[in-house]
C-alpha positions as CSV (number, residue, x, y, z in Angstrom):
1,M,-47.1,-31.1,-2.4
2,H,-44.1,-31.3,-4.5
3,N,-45.0,-28.1,-6.1
4,Y,-44.5,-26.2,-2.7
5,L,-41.2,-28.1,-2.2
6,Y,-40.1,-27.0,-5.7
7,K,-40.7,-23.2,-4.9
8,G,-39.0,-23.7,-1.5
9,I,-35.8,-25.0,-3.2
10,M,-35.9,-22.1,-5.7
11,L,-36.2,-19.5,-3.0
12,M,-33.3,-20.9,-1.0
13,N,-31.1,-20.9,-4.1
14,L,-32.1,-17.4,-5.0
15,A,-31.4,-16.3,-1.4
16,L,-27.8,-17.8,-1.7
17,L,-27.1,-16.0,-4.9
18,T,-28.4,-12.7,-3.7
19,F,-26.4,-12.6,-0.4
20,S,-23.2,-13.9,-2.1
21,C,-22.9,-10.6,-4.2
22,V,-21.1,-7.6,-3.0
23,P,-22.5,-4.4,-4.4
24,N,-20.4,-2.1,-6.7
25,K,-20.9,0.8,-4.3
26,K,-18.6,-1.2,-1.8
27,I,-16.0,-2.0,-4.3
28,I,-15.4,0.8,-6.8
29,Y,-12.6,3.4,-5.8
30,L,-13.2,7.0,-5.8
31,Q,-16.8,7.0,-6.7
32,G,-17.3,10.8,-7.1
33,D,-20.8,11.4,-8.3
34,G,-21.6,7.7,-7.9
35,V,-20.6,4.2,-9.2
36,D,-21.4,5.2,-12.8
37,G,-18.8,7.8,-12.9
38,Y,-18.3,11.6,-12.8
39,N,-20.5,14.2,-14.6
40,D,-17.2,16.1,-15.3
41,P,-14.6,13.8,-16.9
42,T,-11.7,15.8,-15.4
43,I,-11.6,16.7,-11.7
44,Q,-8.7,18.2,-10.0
45,Y,-7.8,17.8,-6.4
46,A,-5.1,19.5,-4.3
47,T,-3.0,16.9,-2.7
48,R,-1.3,17.6,0.6
49,Y,2.5,16.4,0.6
50,A,5.2,17.6,2.8
51,E,8.8,17.1,1.7
52,Y,10.5,14.3,3.7
53,I,13.0,15.8,6.2
54,L,16.1,13.5,7.0
55,K,16.6,12.6,10.6
56,K,18.9,10.4,12.8
57,D,18.8,6.9,12.0
58,D,17.6,7.2,8.5
59,V,19.5,5.1,6.0
60,I,20.4,6.9,2.7
61,G,22.0,5.7,-0.4
62,V,24.5,8.1,-2.0
63,N,25.5,7.6,-5.7
64,V,28.2,9.9,-7.1
65,F,29.0,10.4,-10.7
66,S,32.2,12.4,-11.5
67,T,34.6,13.2,-14.2
68,T,37.3,11.8,-11.9
69,E,38.5,8.5,-13.0
70,D,37.0,5.5,-11.4
71,E,40.4,4.4,-9.8
72,L,40.3,7.7,-7.9
73,N,36.6,8.0,-7.1
74,F,36.3,6.6,-3.6
75,F,32.5,6.3,-4.2
76,T,33.1,3.7,-6.8
77,T,33.2,0.0,-5.5
78,R,33.9,-2.9,-7.4
79,G,32.6,-6.6,-7.3
80,G,32.2,-9.3,-9.7
81,G,34.1,-7.4,-12.4
82,E,31.6,-4.5,-12.5
83,S,31.8,-1.2,-10.7
84,T,29.0,0.7,-8.9
85,R,29.0,4.3,-7.5
86,G,26.6,3.8,-4.7
87,L,27.2,3.7,-0.9
88,E,24.9,3.3,2.2
89,F,25.0,5.6,5.3
90,T,23.2,5.7,8.5
91,I,22.7,9.3,9.8
92,N,24.2,9.3,13.3
93,E,23.0,11.0,16.6
94,D,24.5,14.2,15.5
95,G,22.5,14.1,12.2
96,E,25.7,13.5,10.2
97,V,26.8,10.9,7.7
98,E,30.6,10.0,7.6
99,L,31.7,10.1,3.8
100,P,34.8,8.2,3.0
101,V,37.9,10.6,2.8
102,V,35.7,13.8,3.2
103,G,34.6,13.1,6.8
104,F,31.3,14.1,8.5
105,V,28.7,16.0,6.6
106,K,25.3,17.0,8.3
107,V,22.2,16.2,6.5
108,A,19.6,15.8,9.3
109,G,17.0,18.6,9.0
110,L,17.3,18.7,5.2
111,N,15.1,17.2,2.4
112,I,16.5,15.0,-0.2
113,A,17.4,17.8,-2.7
114,E,19.0,19.9,0.0
115,S,21.1,16.8,1.1
116,Q,22.3,16.3,-2.4
117,N,23.6,19.9,-2.7
118,V,25.4,19.7,0.7
119,I,27.2,16.5,-0.2
120,K,28.0,17.9,-3.6
121,E,29.5,20.9,-2.0
122,A,31.6,18.9,0.4
123,L,32.9,16.6,-2.5
124,S,33.8,19.6,-4.7
125,K,36.2,20.9,-2.2
126,G,39.1,19.2,-3.9
127,F,38.0,15.6,-3.6
128,L,36.2,14.9,-6.9
129,E,35.8,16.9,-10.1
130,N,32.2,18.0,-11.2
131,P,30.5,15.5,-8.8
132,V,26.8,14.8,-9.5
133,V,25.2,13.4,-6.4
134,Q,22.0,11.4,-6.1
135,V,20.6,10.7,-2.5
136,T,17.9,8.0,-2.1
137,L,16.1,7.2,1.1
138,L,16.4,3.6,1.8
139,S,14.5,3.3,5.2
140,F,11.1,4.6,4.4
141,N,9.1,1.7,5.7
142,F,5.3,1.0,6.1
143,T,3.2,-2.1,7.2
144,V,0.1,-3.3,5.6
145,L,-2.2,-5.7,7.5
146,G,-5.8,-7.1,7.1
147,E,-7.8,-7.7,3.9
148,V,-4.9,-7.5,1.4
149,N,-3.5,-10.2,-0.7
150,G,0.0,-9.8,0.7
151,E,0.4,-8.5,4.2
152,G,3.9,-7.4,5.3
153,T,6.3,-4.5,5.8
154,F,7.4,-2.9,2.7
155,T,10.2,-0.3,1.8
156,A,8.9,2.4,-0.5
157,P,11.0,3.4,-3.5
158,T,10.4,7.0,-2.7
159,P,9.2,8.9,0.3
160,K,6.4,10.2,-1.8
161,I,4.0,7.3,-1.7
162,S,0.3,7.3,-1.6
163,V,-2.1,4.9,0.3
164,L,-3.3,3.6,-3.1
165,E,0.3,2.8,-4.0
166,A,1.0,1.1,-0.8
167,L,-2.1,-1.1,-1.1
168,S,-0.9,-2.2,-4.6
169,M,2.5,-3.0,-3.2
170,A,0.6,-5.3,-0.8
171,G,-1.1,-7.1,-3.5
172,G,-4.3,-5.0,-3.6
173,L,-7.5,-5.5,-1.6
174,Q,-9.3,-8.7,-1.2
175,K,-12.8,-8.9,-2.4
176,Y,-14.4,-8.6,1.0
177,A,-12.1,-5.6,2.2
178,D,-14.2,-2.7,3.7
179,R,-12.8,0.0,1.5
180,S,-14.8,2.6,3.6
181,N,-13.0,1.6,6.9
182,I,-9.1,1.6,6.4
183,K,-7.3,2.7,9.3
184,I,-3.9,4.4,9.3
185,V,-1.8,4.2,12.6
186,R,0.6,7.1,12.6
187,N,3.3,8.1,15.2
188,E,2.8,11.8,15.7
189,N,4.8,13.6,18.3
190,D,5.6,10.4,20.0
191,K,1.9,9.4,20.2
192,L,0.1,6.7,18.1
193,N,-3.0,8.1,16.4
194,V,-5.5,6.0,14.5
195,H,-7.1,7.7,11.5
196,T,-9.9,6.2,9.3
197,I,-10.0,6.9,5.5
198,D,-12.6,5.8,2.9
199,V,-11.1,5.1,-0.4
200,L,-14.5,4.8,-1.9
201,N,-14.8,8.6,-1.5
202,D,-12.7,10.7,-3.6
203,D,-12.4,13.5,-1.0
204,F,-9.7,11.4,0.7
205,L,-7.4,12.6,-2.2
206,S,-7.2,15.9,-0.6
207,S,-6.7,14.6,3.0
208,D,-3.5,14.6,5.1
209,F,-3.5,10.8,4.8
210,Y,-3.4,10.4,1.0
211,Y,0.4,10.2,1.3
212,L,2.0,8.0,3.8
213,K,4.6,8.8,6.4
214,T,7.4,6.6,7.4
215,K,6.5,3.7,9.8
216,D,2.8,4.1,9.0
217,V,0.6,1.0,9.6
218,I,-2.2,0.4,7.2
219,I,-5.1,-1.8,8.6
220,V,-7.7,-3.0,6.2
221,S,-10.8,-4.1,7.9
222,P,-13.3,-6.8,6.5
223,L,-16.9,-6.2,5.4
224,K,-19.5,-7.4,7.8
225,S,-20.9,-9.6,5.2
226,R,-17.5,-11.6,5.0
227,N,-18.7,-13.8,8.0
228,F,-21.7,-14.9,5.9
229,Q,-19.5,-15.4,3.0
230,E,-17.2,-17.8,5.0
231,G,-20.2,-19.8,5.8
232,R,-21.6,-19.7,2.4
233,S,-19.7,-22.9,1.2
234,S,-21.2,-24.9,4.1
235,L,-24.7,-23.4,3.3
236,A,-24.4,-24.2,-0.3
237,F,-23.4,-27.7,0.7
238,V,-26.5,-28.1,2.7
239,I,-28.8,-26.6,0.1
240,S,-27.2,-29.1,-2.4
241,I,-28.1,-32.0,-0.2
242,V,-31.7,-30.6,0.3
243,N,-31.9,-30.2,-3.5
244,L,-30.8,-33.7,-4.0
245,V,-33.2,-35.2,-1.4
246,A,-36.1,-33.0,-2.7
247,V,-35.4,-34.3,-6.2
248,M,-35.4,-37.9,-5.2
249,A,-38.5,-37.4,-3.1
250,I,-40.3,-35.8,-6.1
251,A,-39.1,-38.7,-8.3
252,V,-40.3,-41.3,-5.9
253,N,-43.7,-39.6,-5.5
254,N,-44.1,-39.4,-9.3
255,L,-43.3,-43.3,-9.7
256,S,-45.7,-44.3,-6.9
257,K,-48.5,-42.6,-8.8
C-alpha cells in the first residue's frame, strides 16, 4: 500500500513544480521567429514618431547661454553661491510664454526645435549677445498601473519615449505580467480610446503605440495563471503536511512489521 502512497506523493510534487513555471514564450520580449531568436541577426523596423507640438498649459524649461555677462543675463539665477541659466514657463491660453524683459513670445503650435529658434530670435533683438537657447518639455507625464514593480505617474525626460522605456521607468514588469495584453489608454480628440499591444511580438515596434503621447496610461494585466500562483504557497503547505503524514505512516507501517 505504501508503494501507491509514495507514487501519489511524487505525482503531487511533480504537478506543483510543473504548474509553478511560466514558459519562456510568455516572458521573452520581441520574439520574432520564436523564443530561440531571429534567423537574421539584424532586422530593421520603421518606427512611427510624430514631433511633439507645444500647446497651452505645457510647462517648458528654457536655458539660455550667452556671451553677455552673467550680471546682465536675465536668464541667469543665483542661489547658494551658484548661478544657473534655466527658467520655467507655462504656456498661457494664447499659446505664449512671458519671457523676462522680452515680453510675450508665442510657442504653441511649434515643436521643440522651432520654439528654440523663435525664442533665440526674440532674445537676439538687442537683449542678449549670441544667445544659445535650449528648450525642454517638463510636463510630459504618463502613468503605469498593474503588474509592474513600481506603479505611478512619471515625467519623461524627453517627449520621445517608448513603451519599453516607460515600463523600465516603472521598475519593469513583474514575473506574472501578461506581456501580450498591455493596454494603453489615450486621449484622442477628447475621447478616451483603449489600445492593446503585445510586447512579445516585434511587430509592435512599427505600431502607432510604440512611442507614448503625453497623459497616456499604461495598464499591465496579469497572466491567468497568477491566481494559481497566489494559491501555490498554500497548496505547497498542504502537500508538505501530506508528505509528512505519509512518511510517518510508512515509518509506522514498517516498524509494525
